[in-house]
N, CA, C and O atoms as a GROMACS GRO file, in nm:
protein
  484
    1MET      N    1   0.052  -0.132  -0.001
    1MET     CA    2  -0.009   0.007  -0.019
    1MET      C    3   0.110   0.155   0.039
    1MET      O    4   0.178   0.201   0.131
    2THR      N    5   0.062   0.171  -0.097
    2THR     CA    6   0.139   0.355  -0.115
    2THR      C    7   0.113   0.432   0.024
    2THR      O    8   0.031   0.396   0.108
    3LYS      N    9   0.188   0.533   0.034
    3LYS     CA   10   0.156   0.604   0.179
    3LYS      C   11   0.041   0.690   0.121
    3LYS      O   12  -0.047   0.694   0.206
    4ALA      N   13   0.008   0.756   0.017
    4ALA     CA   14  -0.083   0.806  -0.032
    4ALA      C   15  -0.206   0.750   0.021
    4ALA      O   16  -0.281   0.818   0.092
    5ALA      N   17  -0.238   0.603  -0.016
    5ALA     CA   18  -0.328   0.531   0.009
    5ALA      C   19  -0.340   0.475   0.140
    5ALA      O   20  -0.434   0.407   0.182
    6LYS      N   21  -0.202   0.521   0.222
    6LYS     CA   22  -0.250   0.502   0.372
    6LYS      C   23  -0.312   0.591   0.436
    6LYS      O   24  -0.396   0.560   0.520
    7VAL      N   25  -0.272   0.760   0.399
    7VAL     CA   26  -0.332   0.883   0.442
    7VAL      C   27  -0.458   0.866   0.410
    7VAL      O   28  -0.539   0.913   0.491
    8TRP      N   29  -0.505   0.808   0.308
    8TRP     CA   30  -0.638   0.841   0.267
    8TRP      C   31  -0.739   0.761   0.338
    8TRP      O   32  -0.858   0.793   0.346
    9LEU      N   33  -0.662   0.603   0.414
    9LEU     CA   34  -0.748   0.532   0.462
    9LEU      C   35  -0.740   0.603   0.587
    9LEU      O   36  -0.860   0.628   0.603
   10ILE      N   37  -0.704   0.634   0.649
   10ILE     CA   38  -0.671   0.697   0.779
   10ILE      C   39  -0.740   0.822   0.806
   10ILE      O   40  -0.769   0.849   0.922
   11VAL      N   41  -0.778   0.921   0.684
   11VAL     CA   42  -0.860   0.987   0.710
   11VAL      C   43  -0.998   0.977   0.653
   11VAL      O   44  -1.081   1.068   0.659
   12GLY      N   45  -1.022   0.827   0.582
   12GLY     CA   46  -1.142   0.825   0.623
   12GLY      C   47  -1.219   0.727   0.722
   12GLY      O   48  -1.341   0.709   0.721
   13ILE      N   49  -1.127   0.668   0.806
   13ILE     CA   50  -1.151   0.632   0.932
   13ILE      C   51  -1.190   0.759   1.025
   13ILE      O   52  -1.291   0.768   1.094
   14VAL      N   53  -1.088   0.856   1.010
   14VAL     CA   54  -1.124   0.944   1.135
   14VAL      C   55  -1.269   1.030   1.057
   14VAL      O   56  -1.348   1.082   1.136
   15ALA      N   57  -1.295   1.042   0.936
   15ALA     CA   58  -1.421   1.052   0.878
   15ALA      C   59  -1.574   0.991   0.968
   15ALA      O   60  -1.672   1.043   1.021
   16ALA      N   61  -1.521   0.850   0.945
   16ALA     CA   62  -1.631   0.804   0.987
   16ALA      C   63  -1.641   0.797   1.135
   16ALA      O   64  -1.755   0.780   1.178
   17VAL      N   65  -1.539   0.808   1.225
   17VAL     CA   66  -1.561   0.874   1.319
   17VAL      C   67  -1.626   0.930   1.377
   17VAL      O   68  -1.722   0.892   1.445
   18LEU      N   69  -1.577   1.056   1.355
   18LEU     CA   70  -1.610   1.195   1.313
   18LEU      C   71  -1.739   1.174   1.287
   18LEU      O   72  -1.779   1.212   1.397
   19LEU      N   73  -1.842   1.144   1.226
   19LEU     CA   74  -1.961   1.114   1.184
   19LEU      C   75  -2.018   1.036   1.269
   19LEU      O   76  -2.135   1.075   1.275
   20CYS      N   77  -2.003   0.944   1.343
   20CYS     CA   78  -2.036   0.844   1.449
   20CYS      C   79  -2.071   0.935   1.535
   20CYS      O   80  -2.190   0.947   1.566
   21CYS      N   81  -1.972   1.015   1.588
   21CYS     CA   82  -1.972   1.054   1.712
   21CYS      C   83  -2.094   1.191   1.687
   21CYS      O   84  -2.180   1.191   1.775
   22CYS      N   85  -2.110   1.300   1.583
   22CYS     CA   86  -2.241   1.360   1.537
   22CYS      C   87  -2.334   1.307   1.515
   22CYS      O   88  -2.436   1.375   1.508
   23VAL      N   89  -2.341   1.172   1.495
   23VAL     CA   90  -2.519   1.107   1.476
   23VAL      C   91  -2.532   1.082   1.638
   23VAL      O   92  -2.631   1.125   1.698
   24ALA      N   93  -2.453   1.028   1.690
   24ALA     CA   94  -2.429   1.015   1.831
   24ALA      C   95  -2.505   1.086   1.945
   24ALA      O   96  -2.593   1.057   2.026
   25THR      N   97  -2.416   1.212   1.906
   25THR     CA   98  -2.461   1.325   1.990
   25THR      C   99  -2.598   1.410   1.963
   25THR      O  100  -2.650   1.480   2.050
   26PHE      N  101  -2.648   1.395   1.841
   26PHE     CA  102  -2.752   1.488   1.781
   26PHE      C  103  -2.864   1.382   1.831
   26PHE      O  104  -2.975   1.425   1.865
   27ALA      N  105  -2.836   1.240   1.836
   27ALA     CA  106  -2.943   1.109   1.930
   27ALA      C  107  -2.950   1.174   2.051
   27ALA      O  108  -3.068   1.178   2.088
   28VAL      N  109  -2.872   1.230   2.134
   28VAL     CA  110  -2.822   1.264   2.254
   28VAL      C  111  -2.949   1.413   2.306
   28VAL      O  112  -3.037   1.433   2.390
   29VAL      N  113  -2.891   1.476   2.207
   29VAL     CA  114  -2.940   1.622   2.223
   29VAL      C  115  -3.083   1.608   2.172
   29VAL      O  116  -3.152   1.701   2.214
   30ALA      N  117  -3.147   1.527   2.100
   30ALA     CA  118  -3.243   1.512   2.049
   30ALA      C  119  -3.377   1.484   2.144
   30ALA      O  120  -3.489   1.530   2.163
   31PHE      N  121  -3.286   1.372   2.193
   31PHE     CA  122  -3.370   1.316   2.363
   31PHE      C  123  -3.382   1.412   2.444
   31PHE      O  124  -3.493   1.445   2.485
   32TYR      N  125  -3.288   1.462   2.476
   32TYR     CA  126  -3.261   1.563   2.596
   32TYR      C  127  -3.346   1.674   2.584
   32TYR      O  128  -3.387   1.734   2.684
   33SER      N  129  -3.382   1.714   2.441
   33SER     CA  130  -3.429   1.873   2.396
   33SER      C  131  -3.580   1.816   2.448
   33SER      O  132  -3.668   1.887   2.497
   34SER      N  133  -3.587   1.676   2.426
   34SER     CA  134  -3.762   1.658   2.396
   34SER      C  135  -3.799   1.668   2.597
   34SER      O  136  -3.907   1.698   2.648
   35ILE      N  137  -3.690   1.638   2.659
   35ILE     CA  138  -3.766   1.664   2.790
   35ILE      C  139  -3.805   1.816   2.846
   35ILE      O  140  -3.728   1.901   2.888
   36THR      N  141  -3.924   1.821   2.835
   36THR     CA  142  -3.961   1.974   2.870
   36THR      C  143  -3.969   2.038   3.004
   36THR      O  144  -3.990   2.158   3.023
   37ASN      N  145  -3.948   1.930   3.112
   37ASN     CA  146  -3.999   1.942   3.260
   37ASN      C  147  -3.894   1.837   3.334
   37ASN      O  148  -3.889   1.733   3.268
   38ILE      N  149  -3.830   1.834   3.423
   38ILE     CA  150  -3.834   1.791   3.528
   38ILE      C  151  -3.772   1.843   3.666
   38ILE      O  152  -3.659   1.883   3.692
   39ASP      N  153  -3.884   1.827   3.744
   39ASP     CA  154  -3.881   1.908   3.878
   39ASP      C  155  -3.930   1.823   3.974
   39ASP      O  156  -4.050   1.811   3.994
   40VAL      N  157  -3.828   1.750   4.048
   40VAL     CA  158  -3.825   1.660   4.150
   40VAL      C  159  -3.906   1.740   4.258
   40VAL      O  160  -3.995   1.706   4.336
   41GLY      N  161  -3.831   1.880   4.229
   41GLY     CA  162  -3.901   1.982   4.375
   41GLY      C  163  -4.068   1.922   4.406
   41GLY      O  164  -4.125   1.859   4.495
   42GLU      N  165  -4.098   1.972   4.298
   42GLU     CA  166  -4.286   1.978   4.270
   42GLU      C  167  -4.304   1.822   4.325
   42GLU      O  168  -4.372   1.807   4.427
   43ALA      N  169  -4.249   1.718   4.267
   43ALA     CA  170  -4.335   1.614   4.324
   43ALA      C  171  -4.291   1.618   4.462
   43ALA      O  172  -4.380   1.644   4.544
   44LEU      N  173  -4.186   1.600   4.503
   44LEU     CA  174  -4.176   1.601   4.683
   44LEU      C  175  -4.203   1.712   4.765
   44LEU      O  176  -4.184   1.709   4.887
   45SER      N  177  -4.255   1.829   4.691
   45SER     CA  178  -4.337   1.926   4.775
   45SER      C  179  -4.490   1.937   4.754
   45SER      O  180  -4.550   2.040   4.784
   46ALA      N  181  -4.558   1.821   4.698
   46ALA     CA  182  -4.692   1.806   4.686
   46ALA      C  183  -4.699   1.752   4.800
   46ALA      O  184  -4.618   1.693   4.871
   47PRO      N  185  -4.888   1.800   4.813
   47PRO     CA  186  -4.899   1.773   4.958
   47PRO      C  187  -4.937   1.658   5.005
   47PRO      O  188  -4.994   1.584   4.925
   48ARG      N  189  -4.922   1.620   5.117
   48ARG     CA  190  -4.931   1.501   5.188
   48ARG      C  191  -5.116   1.483   5.189
   48ARG      O  192  -5.202   1.565   5.224
   49LEU      N  193  -5.127   1.372   5.148
   49LEU     CA  194  -5.278   1.357   5.126
   49LEU      C  195  -5.319   1.221   5.198
   49LEU      O  196  -5.256   1.117   5.178
   50GLU      N  197  -5.437   1.230   5.293
   50GLU     CA  198  -5.500   1.148   5.361
   50GLU      C  199  -5.529   0.982   5.282
   50GLU      O  200  -5.512   0.865   5.318
   51GLY      N  201  -5.586   1.054   5.147
   51GLY     CA  202  -5.636   0.889   5.026
   51GLY      C  203  -5.528   0.876   4.984
   51GLY      O  204  -5.541   0.824   4.873
   52VAL      N  205  -5.392   0.896   5.012
   52VAL     CA  206  -5.307   0.804   4.967
   52VAL      C  207  -5.270   0.699   5.050
   52VAL      O  208  -5.197   0.723   5.146
   53THR      N  209  -5.304   0.601   5.030
   53THR     CA  210  -5.273   0.470   5.071
   53THR      C  211  -5.273   0.331   4.987
   53THR      O  212  -5.306   0.332   4.868
   54LEU      N  213  -5.242   0.233   5.042
   54LEU     CA  214  -5.218   0.106   4.970
   54LEU      C  215  -5.318   0.058   4.899
   54LEU      O  216  -5.315   0.001   4.790
   55ALA      N  217  -5.441   0.096   4.993
   55ALA     CA  218  -5.603   0.011   4.939
   55ALA      C  219  -5.603   0.104   4.803
   55ALA      O  220  -5.564   0.060   4.694
   56ASN      N  221  -5.652   0.241   4.825
   56ASN     CA  222  -5.651   0.307   4.738
   56ASN      C  223  -5.546   0.341   4.615
   56ASN      O  224  -5.574   0.393   4.507
   57TYR      N  225  -5.423   0.299   4.658
   57TYR     CA  226  -5.299   0.269   4.503
   57TYR      C  227  -5.376   0.139   4.435
   57TYR      O  228  -5.400   0.145   4.314
   58GLY      N  229  -5.409   0.037   4.499
   58GLY     CA  230  -5.473  -0.081   4.425
   58GLY      C  231  -5.592  -0.052   4.371
   58GLY      O  232  -5.649  -0.134   4.299
   59LEU      N  233  -5.639   0.054   4.397
   59LEU     CA  234  -5.790   0.119   4.255
   59LEU      C  235  -5.709   0.188   4.146
   59LEU      O  236  -5.765   0.175   4.037
   60VAL      N  237  -5.616   0.245   4.141
   60VAL     CA  238  -5.533   0.304   4.005
   60VAL      C  239  -5.522   0.195   3.940
   60VAL      O  240  -5.476   0.103   4.006
   61GLN      N  241  -5.552   0.169   3.820
   61GLN     CA  242  -5.589   0.122   3.693
   61GLN      C  243  -5.504   0.155   3.601
   61GLN      O  244  -5.464   0.271   3.592
   62LYS      N  245  -5.458   0.043   3.504
   62LYS     CA  246  -5.416   0.119   3.381
   62LYS      C  247  -5.512   0.181   3.239
   62LYS      O  248  -5.598   0.119   3.176
   63GLY      N  249  -5.473   0.295   3.222
   63GLY     CA  250  -5.652   0.324   3.133
   63GLY      C  251  -5.694   0.460   3.184
   63GLY      O  252  -5.746   0.546   3.113
   64MET      N  253  -5.661   0.473   3.346
   64MET     CA  254  -5.734   0.563   3.387
   64MET      C  255  -5.645   0.720   3.375
   64MET      O  256  -5.523   0.710   3.368
   65THR      N  257  -5.701   0.851   3.372
   65THR     CA  258  -5.669   0.970   3.335
   65THR      C  259  -5.644   1.003   3.475
   65THR      O  260  -5.673   0.938   3.575
   66TYR      N  261  -5.573   1.136   3.462
   66TYR     CA  262  -5.493   1.175   3.582
   66TYR      C  263  -5.609   1.208   3.684
   66TYR      O  264  -5.607   1.147   3.791
   67GLU      N  265  -5.730   1.316   3.656
   67GLU     CA  266  -5.853   1.336   3.667
   67GLU      C  267  -5.891   1.210   3.772
   67GLU      O  268  -5.905   1.233   3.892
   68GLU      N  269  -5.900   1.129   3.740
   68GLU     CA  270  -5.955   0.982   3.761
   68GLU      C  271  -5.870   0.952   3.874
   68GLU      O  272  -5.927   0.908   3.975
   69VAL      N  273  -5.723   0.971   3.877
   69VAL     CA  274  -5.644   0.935   3.970
   69VAL      C  275  -5.647   0.957   4.086
   69VAL      O  276  -5.659   0.885   4.185
   70ALA      N  277  -5.624   1.143   4.060
   70ALA     CA  278  -5.644   1.224   4.168
   70ALA      C  279  -5.783   1.219   4.247
   70ALA      O  280  -5.795   1.248   4.367
   71ALA      N  281  -5.854   1.191   4.188
   71ALA     CA  282  -5.984   1.175   4.277
   71ALA      C  283  -5.990   1.093   4.405
   71ALA      O  284  -6.016   1.118   4.522
   72ILE      N  285  -5.949   0.972   4.326
   72ILE     CA  286  -5.912   0.813   4.400
   72ILE      C  287  -5.814   0.885   4.508
   72ILE      O  288  -5.854   0.865   4.623
   73PHE      N  289  -5.689   0.968   4.500
   73PHE     CA  290  -5.601   0.980   4.651
   73PHE      C  291  -5.684   1.104   4.708
   73PHE      O  292  -5.699   1.131   4.828
   74GLY      N  293  -5.726   1.162   4.619
   74GLY     CA  294  -5.821   1.274   4.706
   74GLY      C  295  -5.766   1.457   4.672
   74GLY      O  296  -5.819   1.561   4.710
   75GLY      N  297  -5.673   1.441   4.607
   75GLY     CA  298  -5.611   1.590   4.570
   75GLY      C  299  -5.491   1.586   4.443
   75GLY      O  300  -5.437   1.480   4.409
   76PRO      N  301  -5.470   1.672   4.403
   76PRO     CA  302  -5.358   1.631   4.314
   76PRO      C  303  -5.223   1.580   4.367
   76PRO      O  304  -5.196   1.552   4.484
   77GLY      N  305  -5.128   1.572   4.239
   77GLY     CA  306  -5.019   1.514   4.263
   77GLY      C  307  -4.901   1.616   4.208
   77GLY      O  308  -4.925   1.719   4.145
   78GLY      N  309  -4.779   1.572   4.243
   78GLY     CA  310  -4.707   1.677   4.202
   78GLY      C  311  -4.645   1.618   4.091
   78GLY      O  312  -4.610   1.500   4.088
   79LEU      N  313  -4.627   1.711   3.984
   79LEU     CA  314  -4.533   1.653   3.852
   79LEU      C  315  -4.422   1.651   3.827
   79LEU      O  316  -4.362   1.758   3.816
   80ALA      N  317  -4.366   1.542   3.812
   80ALA     CA  318  -4.215   1.525   3.853
   80ALA      C  319  -4.144   1.537   3.728
   80ALA      O  320  -4.033   1.589   3.715
   81VAL      N  321  -4.229   1.477   3.617
   81VAL     CA  322  -4.121   1.490   3.494
   81VAL      C  323  -4.253   1.476   3.376
   81VAL      O  324  -4.354   1.410   3.401
   82GLU      N  325  -4.234   1.544   3.257
   82GLU     CA  326  -4.293   1.584   3.168
   82GLU      C  327  -4.196   1.564   3.041
   82GLU      O  328  -4.080   1.602   3.051
   83MET      N  329  -4.232   1.517   2.946
   83MET     CA  330  -4.181   1.512   2.822
   83MET      C  331  -4.288   1.454   2.686
   83MET      O  332  -4.386   1.381   2.696
   84GLU      N  333  -4.241   1.499   2.593
   84GLU     CA  334  -4.252   1.460   2.432
   84GLU      C  335  -4.170   1.435   2.344
   84GLU      O  336  -4.083   1.514   2.310
   85LEU      N  337  -4.185   1.324   2.296
   85LEU     CA  338  -4.070   1.300   2.172
   85LEU      C  339  -4.180   1.191   2.086
   85LEU      O  340  -4.258   1.107   2.131
   86ALA      N  341  -4.151   1.231   1.947
   86ALA     CA  342  -4.222   1.182   1.829
   86ALA      C  343  -4.355   1.153   1.845
   86ALA      O  344  -4.421   1.056   1.809
   87GLY      N  345  -4.389   1.277   1.920
   87GLY     CA  346  -4.597   1.266   1.924
   87GLY      C  347  -4.635   1.181   2.066
   87GLY      O  348  -4.752   1.153   2.093
   88VAL      N  349  -4.552   1.154   2.128
   88VAL     CA  350  -4.578   1.047   2.257
   88VAL      C  351  -4.540   1.135   2.349
   88VAL      O  352  -4.426   1.184   2.348
   89ARG      N  353  -4.634   1.166   2.442
   89ARG     CA  354  -4.644   1.281   2.555
   89ARG      C  355  -4.600   1.186   2.705
   89ARG      O  356  -4.673   1.088   2.722
   90ALA      N  357  -4.533   1.198   2.770
   90ALA     CA  358  -4.515   1.102   2.914
   90ALA      C  359  -4.544   1.209   3.039
   90ALA      O  360  -4.546   1.329   3.010
   91GLU      N  361  -4.556   1.188   3.110
   91GLU     CA  362  -4.544   1.242   3.236
   91GLU      C  363  -4.572   1.160   3.388
   91GLU      O  364  -4.659   1.077   3.410
   92ILE      N  365  -4.469   1.214   3.485
   92ILE     CA  366  -4.497   1.109   3.621
   92ILE      C  367  -4.566   1.240   3.726
   92ILE      O  368  -4.557   1.359   3.697
   93TYR      N  369  -4.613   1.204   3.808
   93TYR     CA  370  -4.696   1.220   3.910
   93TYR      C  371  -4.663   1.192   4.020
   93TYR      O  372  -4.627   1.075   4.012
   94GLN      N  373  -4.648   1.235   4.157
   94GLN     CA  374  -4.571   1.175   4.262
   94GLN      C  375  -4.716   1.227   4.328
   94GLN      O  376  -4.765   1.337   4.308
   95TRP      N  377  -4.770   1.124   4.411
   95TRP     CA  378  -4.863   1.153   4.536
   95TRP      C  379  -4.779   1.114   4.644
   95TRP      O  380  -4.707   1.014   4.647
   96ASN      N  381  -4.796   1.215   4.749
   96ASN     CA  382  -4.737   1.195   4.886
   96ASN      C  383  -4.831   1.147   4.995
   96ASN      O  384  -4.929   1.218   5.018
   97ALA      N  385  -4.811   1.027   5.071
   97ALA     CA  386  -4.892   1.000   5.162
   97ALA      C  387  -4.887   1.060   5.336
   97ALA      O  388  -4.794   1.058   5.417
   98ALA      N  389  -4.984   1.094   5.345
   98ALA     CA  390  -4.986   1.174   5.516
   98ALA      C  391  -4.892   1.082   5.598
   98ALA      O  392  -4.794   1.120   5.661
   99GLY      N  393  -4.943   0.944   5.587
   99GLY     CA  394  -4.881   0.906   5.667
   99GLY      C  395  -4.707   0.842   5.656
   99GLY      O  396  -4.652   0.776   5.744
  100GLY      N  397  -4.650   0.878   5.537
  100GLY     CA  398  -4.538   0.869   5.508
  100GLY      C  399  -4.522   0.837   5.341
  100GLY      O  400  -4.615   0.882   5.273
  101GLY      N  401  -4.450   0.788   5.291
  101GLY     CA  402  -4.451   0.732   5.148
  101GLY      C  403  -4.526   0.812   5.001
  101GLY      O  404  -4.600   0.910   4.991
  102TYR      N  405  -4.483   0.743   4.925
  102TYR     CA  406  -4.584   0.792   4.831
  102TYR      C  407  -4.620   0.692   4.695
  102TYR      O  408  -4.633   0.570   4.701
  103ALA      N  409  -4.629   0.749   4.612
  103ALA     CA  410  -4.728   0.699   4.460
  103ALA      C  411  -4.670   0.744   4.367
  103ALA      O  412  -4.651   0.865   4.382
  104GLN      N  413  -4.631   0.705   4.275
  104GLN     CA  414  -4.581   0.734   4.155
  104GLN      C  415  -4.628   0.714   4.054
  104GLN      O  416  -4.610   0.595   4.029
  105ILE      N  417  -4.693   0.772   3.958
  105ILE     CA  418  -4.787   0.734   3.866
  105ILE      C  419  -4.752   0.787   3.751
  105ILE      O  420  -4.759   0.909   3.738
  106SER      N  421  -4.709   0.708   3.648
  106SER     CA  422  -4.671   0.758   3.494
  106SER      C  423  -4.771   0.745   3.387
  106SER      O  424  -4.813   0.637   3.345
  107PHE      N  425  -4.803   0.850   3.348
  107PHE     CA  426  -4.894   0.836   3.218
  107PHE      C  427  -4.847   0.860   3.082
  107PHE      O  428  -4.787   0.966   3.064
  108LEU      N  429  -4.861   0.788   2.994
  108LEU     CA  430  -4.864   0.777   2.863
  108LEU      C  431  -4.994   0.836   2.794
  108LEU      O  432  -5.108   0.790   2.803
  109ASN      N  433  -4.945   0.967   2.710
  109ASN     CA  434  -5.071   1.044   2.638
  109ASN      C  435  -5.200   1.046   2.751
  109ASN      O  436  -5.315   1.009   2.726
  110GLY      N  437  -5.172   1.076   2.824
  110GLY     CA  438  -5.284   1.125   2.930
  110GLY      C  439  -5.337   0.991   3.009
  110GLY      O  440  -5.430   1.012   3.086
  111LYS      N  441  -5.291   0.863   2.999
  111LYS     CA  442  -5.329   0.735   3.041
  111LYS      C  443  -5.216   0.695   3.134
  111LYS      O  444  -5.098   0.727   3.121
  112VAL      N  445  -5.267   0.623   3.228
  112VAL     CA  446  -5.198   0.550   3.331
  112VAL      C  447  -5.152   0.410   3.254
  112VAL      O  448  -5.215   0.308   3.226
  113TYR      N  449  -5.030   0.445   3.234
  113TYR     CA  450  -4.913   0.304   3.215
  113TYR      C  451  -4.859   0.199   3.266
  113TYR      O  452  -4.844   0.082   3.233
  114GLN      N  453  -4.824   0.291   3.388
  114GLN     CA  454  -4.713   0.208   3.514
  114GLN      C  455  -4.733   0.281   3.661
  114GLN      O  456  -4.749   0.403   3.653
  115LYS      N  457  -4.734   0.238   3.763
  115LYS     CA  458  -4.780   0.266   3.864
  115LYS      C  459  -4.630   0.242   3.973
  115LYS      O  460  -4.563   0.141   3.950
  116ARG      N  461  -4.600   0.307   4.051
  116ARG     CA  462  -4.464   0.263   4.162
  116ARG      C  463  -4.517   0.298   4.287
  116ARG      O  464  -4.596   0.392   4.287
  117LYS      N  465  -4.486   0.234   4.416
  117LYS     CA  466  -4.530   0.287   4.566
  117LYS      C  467  -4.408   0.280   4.652
  117LYS      O  468  -4.321   0.195   4.639
  118PHE      N  469  -4.409   0.377   4.744
  118PHE     CA  470  -4.271   0.326   4.875
  118PHE      C  471  -4.345   0.353   4.987
  118PHE      O  472  -4.394   0.465   4.999
  119GLY      N  473  -4.363   0.264   5.074
  119GLY     CA  474  -4.378   0.283   5.197
  119GLY      C  475  -4.539   0.334   5.246
  119GLY      O  476  -4.567   0.394   5.349
  120LEU      N  477  -4.626   0.293   5.145
  120LEU     CA  478  -4.738   0.282   5.188
  120LEU      C  479  -4.842   0.232   5.288
  120LEU      O  480  -4.774   0.156   5.356
  121ARG      N  481  -4.950   0.229   5.332
  121ARG     CA  482  -5.001   0.146   5.448
  121ARG      C  483  -5.112   0.133   5.418
  121ARG      O  484  -5.188   0.069   5.490
   0.00000   0.00000   0.00000
């Protein structure tokens, strides 16, 4: 292989690596720019509600709306995260229990799709 061919091979490899880095950077920026709000403070400072219990947590079902969940728990939840990507909207709300613990409910396009709990009684 000639010296010129080696140089062009190295230039090609460097260009390919730079292109891959640019594509990866673009993907990361596109993902993070889709997150419109991350405010864990709002979730932590949400009111502590008597209705946030293990029994009421069990009543929350996939497909329910935020309003239905808020009615079950007896008040509003604190918004922890909201984002939209490719036309899909995701939100995570936290309801804090008066006796300690919390329920986190994830909504996809306005409907419950996942729930988590910690320390509910």
